[in-house]
N, C-alpha and C positions, 0 to 999 in steps of 0.2 A: 307350881303355885308360888314359890319365892319371887321370880320376877314380877308376876301379877301382884304380889302384895307391894313389892319395892314402888312400882308404878301408882298404886292405889294410894299409897301413903304420902309420894310425893304430889299427886293431884290433890288430895284434900289436905296437905298440910300437917299430917302425922309426924309424929316423933321417931327417932331412930329406933328399929326395932319394931315398929307397930305398922300392921296388926300384927299380933303375935299368934292370933288362932284364925283358923280358916275353916269352911266347911264348902265342898263342891258337890251339889246334885247332879249326877249324869242324866243323861236323856233316859237310860235305862231304869235309873232311879227315879225319875219322874214317874215313868210308866208304872213301875212298881207300886208307887205311892198311891197314884189314883186308882190303881185296881185294888189296892188293899182298903181303899176307902168305899170300893164299889163302883163309883163313878164321881165325875164332877159335872154340876149343872152349870152350863155357860150358854152364850148366846152369840156365835159367830156372826159377825156385821155381814157377811157376803157370802157366796158361793165361792169356794176356794178348791181348785184343781190344778195339779201341778204333777209332772212326772218326769223323773231323772233316771233315764234307762242305765246310765254309767254305774249309778249307785244303788240301782235297783230299789228306787223310793218312790212311792206315789203319795200324793195328799189328795183326799176327796172328801171334803166336808160340805153339808148344806148350811144353810143360813137360818139361823133362828135359835130359839131357846131349845136346848136338847140335854140329855145326859150323855156325856161322852166318856169313853174308856181311856186307859192310859196309851194308847197306840194314837186316838183321835186326839187327844191333849197334846201330845208331841206334835203332831201333824199341825195343830193350831198354833202352838208357839214357834215352829219352824217356818211356816208358810210367809213368803216375802213377795209380795206384790209388787209389780214395775211402778204403779202409780202412787201407791202409799209409802213404798219403801221400808227403810229400817224403822221410821217413827211409826208406821202403822204395826209393824211386828212387835215393837216394844211395848205398844199400848195393849195387844193381845197378850203379851207375856204378863203384863202386870195385873189384867183381868185374871189370869191364872192363877198368880201369886194371892190375888184377893180371894179367890173362889176356894182355894186351898186353906187358907186362913179361916174362911168361914165352915168349912166343912170340918177341919180339925178342931174348932172350938165347939161343935156339937157334944152334947154330954156322953152320946153312944160311943164317940171317938176318943174323948178326953181320956175315959178309962183304959183305953186300948193304947195310949201313946207310948209306954215303955215297950211293949211288943212290937209296935211298929217301928220304931227306932231301932231294935235289935233285927227286925226283919229287913230292913233297908241299908244294912252296914255295907253290903256288897255293890250297891248302886251310889255310896257316898264317899268321898275322899275327904278326910278331915283329920285334924290333930286334937279335936276336942274329945274329952271323955263323954261317955254314955250320960252321966249325970249333968255335964255341962250342956248338952245337947237339950236335954229335957228341961233344964233351967230356961235355956234361952227360948224354947218352945212355949212354956209357960209363962214367960214375960210377953211374949209376942201374942199370944192367944189371949191373955188376960188384958189386954189394952182395949179400952173403949173407942180410941180413935184408930181410922184405918192406917195402913202402911202408906208412908209418904215416898213417892219415888221421884227422882231428881236426874236429869241429864247432865252430862260436862258439856260446855260450849267448845265444840272442835271446830277448826278451820276445814273449809272444804278441801277434798282430795285434790293433790296436785296435778294427779294423773288418773284417768278412768279406772285403771286397775289397782289402784293404790289401796292397801288394805289399812296401813296405819296411818294416823293422822293427828296432827299436832293440836294442843289445847289453843284457844283464841288468845291472842296476846293481851285483851283487856280483861280477861278472867282473873279475878281476885282470889287470892289464897287465904284462909281455907275457904272452900266453897259451900261448907256446911257449918251451921252454927254448931257450937259446943253444947254436949248435953247439960 
């Protein structure tokens, strides 16, 4: 987490020691959250099939509007098709985040937020207190504007299997406006 925080701070122009708080929702935590909410209504844009025998992992989702359980939502956010690549996966991940925001903002779920936060502790890695998590949730769910997503302008990989990429030289810092 410390390395990720340092890289994020450098990329977006934060001061030394920032960000000082973090929250990481694991895939297991995502499954737990969706299942605790009952399901999540989403509309996969296409048929998604994939099998990885080494990981013993299968993705099998139909296209169209449907109620997805936690395992299916995980499949949706993990699916990476050759044609759409990482950009299509990010779009689906953003749809899931927006869907979770809408679902959590429903009055029946708002009353359950403290219990949900406690229930999800095993699937979350954070240095935030329970009160801070609830405060952030309240601020996020109380907004009338949808969550805004942004991507970093990265150089293409130098080699086909290269995992890390550099920020494009023409990118200016900070990349996001100050609040």
